[in-house]
N, C-alpha and C positions, 0 to 999 in steps of 0.2 A: 649803601648797605644792602647785602644780598638777603633776599627773603628765603626762608626755609619752607619747603612744601610740607603741608600737613601730612602726617602719617596716614596711610590708607588702611582702613580696617579690612581684614580678610574674614569673610564669612565661610564657615565650614558647615556644610550640610550633614546632618547625622545620617549614618548608613541605614539606621533602622527605618527612616522615612522612605528610602528607596525600596527596601525590602518589603515594607508594608504595601506600598503601591504596586509592587510586582505581584505579591500574593493576592491583592485585590483584583488585579487584572486576570490572573490565573483563575481565581474563583469565579469571576464573571464569565470567563470562557467555559469553565466546567458547567456552570449553571445553564448557560445557553445551549450547551451540548446535551445535557441531561434532561432539561425541561420537556422537550418533545417526547421523551420516553415515559413520562409520567402516565399518560393514558394507557400505554402498553403495559406498564407495571400493574395498574389497577385491573385491566382486563385479565392479566395472567392469574390473578388471585380470585377472579369472580367465578361463580357457579351459575347464577342467574342474574341477569341485568337487562331489564326491559325498559323501554321508553314509557314515560318521561322521568323515570327515577334518576336522580343525580348520581347516586352511588349504587353499587351492586346490592341487590336484596339478599343474596346469599354468597358467602365466601367459601373458597375451597383451594386446596393444594394439589388438585388433580393434575393440572397442567405441568407443574414442576415435578410431580412424581413421574409423569411420563417422560419429561426431558432427561431426568437423571435415573430413570429406571433401567434395570438390567435387561429386561425383555423387550426393549424398544429399540428403534433404529436411530434415536436422537444422538446418543454418544458416538455410535459408529459413524454417522453422517458428519458429526463435528470433527472426529478424527480424520476422516477422508478429506474434508475441506482444508484442515490445517496442513496435512501432508502435501496435498496438491498445491495449495497456495505457496507453501514454503519452497517446495521443489521448483515450482515455476519461477519464483523470485530469484532463486540461486542460479538457475539456468539462464534467465534473462540477464543477470549481472555478468555472467561469464561471456555471453554474447555481446552485451552492450558496451563493455569496456574496450575491446579491440575495435569494434565497429565505430563507436563514438570517437575513439582516438583517430581513426583514419579519416572520418568526416570532419573532425574539428581541427586537426593539425595539418592536413595535407590537401593540396589542390591537384585534381587529376581530371582527365577527360571523362565525361559522363557522370560527374558528381551529382548534377541535378537529377539525372535519371535514377541514380541510386537512391537519392532522397525520396523520389516519387514512389519507387518500388517498396521502400520501407514504410511509407505512409499508406500504401495500397490496401493493406488489411483493414485499416480504419475507414476506408472509403467504400469498399465492396461490401454488400450486405452479408452479414454473418451466415445466414442460412445458405446462400449460394456457395460460400467457401466451405462450410461444413459438409454439405452434400457431396462435393467433389472429393474432399479429403476422406470422408467416410468410406468411399469405395476403395481408395488406396490403402487405408488402414485395415479394411477387411482382407485385402489381398496379402498384407504382410503380418496379419495376426495381431494387430494393435487395437482393433475395435473391441469394445466391451471390456477394457482393461484399464488399470490405473496408469501405467506408463503412457497409454494412448491419450488419456484425458490430460495428463501433464503436457504432452507434446502439443496438443491442439490448443491448450491455453496460452502457449507461447505466441500464437498468431496475433491476438489482440494486445498482448503485453509487450512484446519486443519493440514495436515502434516507439512507445513512450520511453522505454529504457534507453534505446539507442539515441533518441533525440535529446534526452536529458544529458546523457554523457557527452554527446557532441557539443552541446552548449558549454559544458564544463571544460572540455579540452580546448574549446575555442579561446578560453581565457587562461589556458595553462602555458607555462613557460618551460619548455624542455631543456633549457640550459642548466636547470638544477640537476637533471639527470646526468648531463655531460660532466658537471663538476664532480658528482659522486663517482662516476666511472674514472675520472682522472685521478681521484684519490684512492682508487683500487677496489671499489665496490663491485661485487659480482652482479650479474643481471637480476637475480632474485632479490638481492639486497637493495638494489636501486628501486625495484618495484615496491618492496615491503616498507622501506624506510623513507622513500622520497615520493614516489608516485601515489601510492595508496593513501597516505595521510592527506595529500593535497586534494584528491578527488573523492575522499570519503563522504563529505556532505552531499555531493551529487549522487553517490551510490545510495545513500539513505533516502534521498528524495525519489529517485527512480525506483528503489525497492518498495517505497510506500505506495506508489502508483501500481506497481506490478502486483503487490500482495492484495490490494483492495480490488483490483480488476479481476484477478483470478479467484479471489474469495467469493465474489458476487456473481461469477459467471454461471449462467443457467442453460442457455440454448446449446452451446457447444458440449457441455457436460452431458446433457440429455441425449444428444445425437450420437456422440462418440462413446459415451459410457453405456448406452443401450439399456438403461435400467439396472445394470449390474453394479455400477459405481454410483452410490447414492450419497450426494453431498447435502449440506445444509440448505442451500437454495432450493434443491429439488424437493426436499422434505417440507420446507416452508410453503412452497407453492401448492403442494398437495393438500396440506391442511387448510390453506387459505381458500382453496376451491371447495373443500368439504363443508365450510361454514362453521368450523369449530374455532370460535374467536379466542377462547382461553389458551389453547395450545398454540394457536397461531401467534398470539402476543408473546408467550413465553419463548417460542422459537425465534421470534423477531429480536427479542432482547439478546438472546444468545448469539444470534447472527450478527447483530450490529456491534456487540461489545468488543470483540477482538480488534475490529477495524478502528474503533474509536480509541482503544487503548494504544494501538500501534501509532495512531496519529498523535496522541498526546506525548508518547515517549520520543518521537522523532521531530516534534514541532520546533525544537531549538535549532535544528539543521536547516529549516526551510528558509531562513534569512541569509544563509551563507556566511555568518559571522564566525563559524567554527572552522573555516578553511585553514589548512596549515600554511599555505602560501598565499600571499596577498593577491586578490583578484579571482581566486578560484571560488567557484560556487555561486557566482552571480548568474542565475539562471534566467 
């Protein structure tokens, strides 16, 4: 007589459990990111805070009035920083995609030398690089100007962008492009509908590095900008040296905020799970 196997029970996990765990993880990350900012937040509202007082003895909105005031350099510096970081990021992407494709998909003589030259700006001291470039920029009228600062920011940014895109294209399968061309797609259609979705996670990761590096650049901006292009790091260091802790704290929060926000918005691309083609994005 044949025995009948007992029916196996199927357990179904509720989706709300996974969503709760995900939100708890996100909340823990947000708390971990924002907790170090708590002393800065307290300092930004303080007017007098002397040791050994645990909290400020007097509170004031003076620092935030300065940050958002019309007659101060804070908003202008914030605008300059955003424009420079955004322009530098876009230019580095335009350079990084073809350069990363060449390094990731093709083997050619002198490839190791090219990699070394790309990494050279991260090895050579920034001061030595900036002094030599400053002379050239003065000759061509780029010193003390916004375009000159954007161009000089490409020096520390481009190596990261190119290497990230090279690692993306190293896992990229160009046969998808060949299939699209076989079906009659034009070159711009192949790039827009096939290549770009596949490498988009890498662009986001490289863009994150580019934006943060350009946003926080101080020395190159000071030398090439010549005091005419005032960005947020220059203003922040100026108040930090003056000893005004309240305004320094307020500017620090404004300085860190966009970078943290950009990191949170692009964090889902850091794992490479959103790649359009399998294997793309494993950096």
